[in-house]
C-alpha positions, 0 to 999 in steps of 0.5 A, a space after each residue: 615503693 618509697 612510701 611503703 618503705 617509709 612506712 615500714 621504717 617508721 612502724 619498725 622504729 616505733 616497735 623498737 620504742 614500744 617497750 620504753 613507751 609502755 614503761 613511761 606510760 605505766 609509771 609516768 604518763 598514767 599517774 600524771 594524767 590521773 592526778 590531773 583528773 583527781 585534782 578536780 575531785 573531792 578525794 580524802 580519808 572520808 571519801 576514799 572509796 567514792 570520790 566525787 567531782 567538785 570542779 575548781 573547788 580544790 583550786 579555790 580552797 588552796 587560795 582561801 584566806 584565813 583573814 582578808 589580805 591588806 592589799 588588793 591582788 589585782 592592784 598589786 599585780 598591775 603595780 608590779 607590771 609597772 615596776 617591771 616597766 620602770 626597771 626595764 626603762 632604767 636598763 634601756 636608759 643606761 644602754 642609751 647613755 652608755 652607747 650614745 643612742 638616740 635622744 628620742 630613746 633617752 627621753 622616752 625612758 626618762 619619761 617612764 621613770 618620771 611617771 613612776 616618781 610622780 605616782 609615788 609622790 602623789 601616792 595614786 592608788 588607781 588600778 586603771 591608771 596603773 594598767 594604762 601607765 604600764 601598758 603605755 610604758 611597755 608599748 614603748 620599751 618592747 619597741 625600743 628593745 627590739 631596735 637596740 642590738 644588746 650584747 652581753 644580755 645576761 649582764 643587762 638582765 641581772 641589772 634589770 633584776 636588781 633594779 626591779 628588786 629595788 623598785 618593788 621594795 622601795 615603792 609606795 605603791 604595793 607590788 606583788 612582793 608586798 602582797 606575798 609578805 602580807 598574805 603568807 601569814 594568812 594562806 599557808 600555800 602562799 606562805 610555802 610559795 614565798 618561802 620557795 621563792 626566797 629559797 630559789 633566790 638564795 640558792 640558785 645565784 649562789 650555786 651558779 656563781 660558786 660553781 663557775 669560780 671552782 670550775 675556773 680554778 680547776 681549769 687552770 694549771 692547778 696540781 691534783 686537779 682530778 682529786 679536787 674535781 672528785 672531791 667536789 663531785 662526791 657530795 652530789 652523789 651522796 645520799 641527801 639523808 646522809 648529808 642532811 644528818 651531818 649538816 644537822 650536827 654542824 648546825 647544832 647551836 650548842 656543840 655544832 662545828 659551824 658555831 665553834 668556827 664562829 666563836 673563833 672570830 668572836 661571833 655569837 652563836 647562831 640558832 641555825 635550826 631554832 631561829 625562824 629567820 635562819 630556816 631558809 638560809 640553812 636549807 640553802 647552805 646545805 643544798 648549795 653545798 651538795 649541788 655545787 660540785 655537779 655544776 662545777 663539773 658541767 662548767 669545767 666541761 664547757 670551759 674545756 670545749 672552748 677553742 684555745 685559738 680565741 684566747 691566743 688571738 686575744 693575747 695577740 691583741 693585748 687583751 688582759 684576763 678580765 677582758 678575755 673572761 667577759 668577751 670570750 669565756 662568759 659568752 661561750 659559756 652561755 649555753 652551759 649557763 643556760 642549761 644549769 640555770 633551768 636545771 637548777 631552778 627546777 631542782 630548787 622549786 622541788 626542795 624537800 628532803 633537806 627540810 624533812 631531815 634537818 627539822 625532824 619531819 617538820 616544816 621548820 622549827 615553828 611558824 611553818 618557816 620551812 614550808 615549801 611547795 613540795 612540802 605543802 603537797 607532801 603534807 596534804 597528801 600523806 598527813 592530812 590525806 586530802 589527795 584531791 587538794 594535794 594533786 591540785 597544789 602539785 599542778 600549781 607548782 607545775 604551772 609555776 615552774 613552766 612559767 619560769 622555764 618559759 621566761 628563761 627560754 625567751 631570755 635565753 634565745 637572745 643571751 645564748 651564743 652557740 658556736 660550732 
């Protein structure tokens, strides 16, 4: 009787879900699956009625270079793998010194840094040696990281990213950053990938930081809090097209409001919409202004869910505002921060509408300076009508987002503190 009752409840539950599953299957699951199949077919305006199977040719075509790149891809990947190990060693070395851990941990991390210095001094360009050094370094670093009980993991992770960026840019051994900077002018997809990563680096941290500051201000005893909360949230629910058109006027280099404000401080006008260097920062400014209100409201909800007893106990112990933020507010906000980081990162990789409106349907003023991954897929599909390659590019974008989300989840398992 128990088995039949459980089966009956299961069937009944799926019957209730059947309408939703039918709609999702028709408008989500079927198009996604069909586009994956099409990514292996030659389907363009010449083969509209009779697409034929080409295997991985579409994926190979995406990564085909117009001119040979300056650096070897395998070599730069191995160097980046080693640069990550060096950055991790520097962070763990600081942890050992700061918390007075074991002498073996200090010496081992110093050895990793010294290997990096030696390879740079002698400019050793040997892929096998780079792999061996990186593998040895990571085998120690993983063991050292697991035995350390690190708190405030987000702070150490940010320090790790800063050190890695410095090592990657300053090293004489070319890494992936050097490869992308060289290859972006020889392959349009890598140009779109580089621009997208640049946009993500500019927009996501700025968006999270500003929204947290706004949420902290709104959470204080400020007057007209409801008005400010609504004012910050309005841009998020406003049409992207309308927002982009308004900012297009603000960015105008002749009679735009932004250059007029700069002129009050005796700063020369900036060609926001005509200079290649300002294309991605311009798009980032518009996107941050649009989404910072949404993130601030989510942060505000997280702040209001923190029990006041934590702050009262901290005040009894004589904690100042700085200590209360770093030891109470920031750790207890980690689930909210984790959610916003994932959502913001996925949204940043899908940027498109702002570029299309700001630059009148073009990927930037010139030299494809505003070409992003979604715009690349759009251009292949709608303008060039190369639907097979566009489907392949869309799944490469999906794989990139999946990798970044997986990394965030792995880091979040250590950094996020869930308090019931």
